[in-house]
C-alpha positions in Angstrom: -81.1 -31.1 36.3 -78.0 -31.0 34.7 -74.4 -32.0 36.0 -72.3 -28.9 36.6 -69.0 -30.4 36.6 -66.8 -28.9 34.3 -69.3 -26.3 33.5 -67.4 -23.2 34.9 -66.0 -19.5 32.8 -66.6 -20.2 29.6 -69.0 -23.5 29.2 -70.9 -21.9 32.1 -71.6 -18.5 30.4 -72.5 -20.1 27.0 -75.7 -22.1 29.0 -76.0 -19.1 30.4 -76.8 -17.3 27.3 -78.0 -20.5 25.7 -80.8 -20.3 28.1 -81.5 -16.5 28.1 -81.4 -17.3 24.3 -84.4 -19.3 24.6 -86.8 -16.3 26.4 -85.8 -13.8 23.7 -87.9 -12.6 21.1 -88.0 -13.7 17.3 -86.5 -10.9 15.9 -82.8 -11.8 13.9 -82.2 -9.4 16.1 -78.7 -8.0 18.5 -76.5 -10.9 18.4 -75.9 -12.0 22.3 -72.9 -10.6 22.8 -71.5 -10.7 26.9 -72.1 -7.4 26.9 -75.0 -7.0 25.4 -77.4 -5.3 27.9 -80.7 -7.8 28.0 -82.8 -5.1 28.5 -81.8 -4.4 25.1 -81.0 -7.7 23.4 -85.4 -7.7 24.2 -86.0 -10.0 27.6 -89.1 -8.6 29.8 -89.8 -8.9 32.9 -91.5 -12.6 32.4 -88.2 -13.1 30.0 -86.4 -12.6 33.0 -88.3 -15.2 34.6 -88.8 -17.0 33.1 -84.8 -17.3 32.7 -84.5 -17.3 36.0 -87.0 -20.9 36.6 -84.4 -21.7 33.1 -81.4 -21.7 35.2 -82.8 -22.9 38.2 -83.7 -26.0 36.8 -81.0 -26.0 34.4 -78.0 -25.6 38.1 -80.2 -27.4 40.3 -79.8 -24.6 42.6 -81.6 -21.3 44.2 -80.4 -17.7 43.0 -80.8 -16.1 47.1 -83.6 -13.4 46.9 -80.5 -10.5 47.0 -79.2 -11.3 43.4 -82.6 -11.6 42.1 -81.7 -8.3 41.0 -82.0 -5.7 37.7 -78.2 -5.3 38.2 -77.6 -9.5 38.7 -79.7 -9.7 34.3 -78.2 -6.6 33.1 -76.3 -9.0 30.8 -75.4 -12.4 30.4 -71.7 -11.8 31.9 -73.6 -10.1 35.3 -75.8 -13.8 34.9 -72.6 -15.9 34.7 -71.0 -13.7 37.8 -73.8 -14.1 39.9 -75.0 -17.9 39.0 -70.6 -18.7 39.6 -70.8 -17.5 42.9 -74.0 -19.6 44.0 -72.4 -22.7 42.5 -69.1 -21.5 44.5 -71.4 -21.1 47.4 -72.8 -24.6 47.6 -68.9 -26.1 47.2 -67.9 -24.7 49.7 -70.4 -25.3 51.8 -69.7 -28.9 51.2 -66.5 -29.0 51.7 -65.2 -29.2 47.7 -67.6 -30.5 44.7 -70.8 -31.1 45.4 -72.0 -35.7 45.1 -73.3 -34.4 41.3 -69.3 -32.9 40.2 -68.4 -36.5 40.1 -66.7 -37.1 37.2 -66.4 -41.0 35.8 
């Protein structure tokens, strides 16, 4: 598990983009921009599941069932927003920063 501290906004989006890119076919196709539909980039159903597992492992969280939808996995931007909402909810539920968010 990797710390989520400091990974908000652009840094979070870059991490998500990298995790998605690992699941795409190496066809040298289009650049994976924030709003490019992931299906157009070559992400299939198996790649979607692998991306979900990679995200949950990377951030040490579990996306709730209501976020595991085609809309969430539409683009890097929509996926980043969903992950950010889960991270924010966990922080709110614990009354602030989580233990692994501590800055050394």
